[in-house]
Each structure stands twice: as C-alpha cells, then as structure tokens.
C-alpha positions as a printed Julia matrix, in Angstrom:
117×3 Matrix{Float64}:
 136.6   84.1    78.83
 138.14  82.28   81.74
 141.47  81.24   80.24
 140.6   77.54   80.09
 141.55  75.91   76.83
 139.02  73.5    75.4
 140.97  70.36   74.52
 139.64  69.62   71.08
 140.69  66.28   69.71
 139.15  63.2    68.24
 135.54  62.83   69.25
 134.58  59.37   70.43
 131.47  60.29   72.31
 127.93  61.63   72.02
 126.48  64.2    74.41
 123.77  63.01   76.75
 121.43  65.78   75.56
 121.8   64.54   71.96
 121.04  60.97   72.99
 117.99  61.98   75.02
 116.62  64.09   72.18
 116.99  61.24   69.71
 114.03  59.54   71.36
 115.71  56.5    72.87
 113.69  53.45   73.71
 112.66  52.89   77.32
 115.37  50.27   78.0
 118.2   52.46   76.66
 116.91  55.54   78.46
 116.69  53.57   81.73
 120.23  52.21   81.31
 121.55  55.74   80.77
 119.67  56.96   83.82
 121.19  54.22   86.0
 124.65  55.13   84.7
 123.93  58.85   85.31
 122.77  58.2    88.89
 126.01  56.3    89.62
 128.21  59.23   88.6
 129.82  61.48   91.18
 127.92  64.74   91.67
 129.65  67.57   89.82
 128.72  71.25   89.87
 127.25  71.43   86.38
 125.6   68.13   85.53
 123.61  69.58   82.64
 123.19  66.96   79.91
 125.5   68.82   77.51
 128.37  68.35   79.99
 127.96  64.58   80.02
 128.86  62.3    77.15
 128.46  58.63   76.38
 131.81  57.03   75.65
 131.17  53.45   74.76
 128.94  52.04   77.48
 129.91  54.65   80.08
 128.88  58.22   80.81
 131.65  60.74   81.43
 131.58  64.3    82.76
 133.45  66.66   80.44
 133.04  70.22   81.75
 136.63  71.42   81.95
 135.95  74.21   84.46
 134.4   71.96   87.11
 135.6   68.4    86.44
 138.07  68.31   89.33
 135.57  68.88   92.16
 132.67  66.69   93.24
 129.96  67.37   95.81
 129.09  63.87   97.02
 130.12  64.58  100.63
 128.46  67.99  100.74
 125.13  66.72   99.42
 124.98  64.15  102.21
 124.46  67.12  104.57
 121.95  68.96  102.37
 118.92  67.53  104.19
 120.35  68.57  107.55
 121.08  72.06  106.28
 117.58  72.54  104.86
 116.06  71.18  108.07
 118.13  73.62  110.13
 117.02  76.56  107.97
 113.38  75.48  108.11
 113.41  75.22  111.91
 115.3   78.5   112.31
 112.77  80.3   110.12
 109.93  78.79  112.15
 111.42  80.35  115.3
 111.97  83.72  113.6
 108.31  83.68  112.51
 107.2   82.84  116.05
 109.09  85.94  117.25
 107.09  87.92  114.67
 110.28  89.01  112.96
 109.86  87.36  109.57
 109.13  90.29  107.29
 109.52  88.45  104.01
 111.98  87.12  101.53
 115.08  88.89  100.36
 114.42  91.2    97.43
 114.54  89.06   94.34
 114.57  85.84   96.35
 117.14  83.44   95.01
 117.51  82.73   91.34
 117.14  78.97   91.71
 114.0   79.03   93.88
 115.69  77.01   96.63
 113.34  76.99   99.64
 114.31  78.69  102.91
 117.55  80.25  101.62
 116.1   83.74  101.14
 113.23  83.52  103.66
 112.96  85.91  106.63
 115.95  88.0   105.56
 114.24  91.0   103.94
 115.91  94.24  104.89
C-alpha cells in the first residue's frame, strides 16, 4: 500500500491488454501501435496501464503518470556504449572476474558485468 487513491469513476475506456487479446485485425493493431509509439515514455508502459479512450491511447498508472523518460532515453545508447567500452578496458587489464551475484533482474547488458566482488 502506497497511499495513492485509485480514482474510480465512470469507465470510458478499454485497456490495451484487453484490446490486444481480443485478436484485433492487422489494420487496427497497426493503428494502435502507431498511437502507442507516439506516446511519451513512462516508467511502466505495460499494456494494462494504457487504455484506449475514443481514438487515443492514454497512460493511466497513477503512481508514475507525472514523470516521463523521453529525454533520458535519448542518452541510453551513449550510456550503454560507455559501459561496453569501459568493460572492454577492464577485461584488457585482466580484472573482469565476472558478473555481480545474481546479475540484474532485467537482463540489461553491461550493467552487472565486471563488478563481481
């Protein structure tokens, strides 16, 4: 429990997961994908946190709806490249003894490499 109240009210939308599981035709699925790709990047873009309201998709997760990551993601490639090159140098020193115990839960490359202690 995080103290956030879920603002129940009149429902005028259908969750994206429900729409996708209904077996939409190719044209409808493609239109939803284009709409999805145009959305800002939120922390939890799981399809149950996105709803179709009329012809638009909306993000509804109350805990994370006020923060987007569009600017941060623009630097993601640079960050991964920096980690990859850093790890290459650590390996060349012969100091890369493995990944952190347990790795990282999302399987993101480079984040837990060469940091075993």
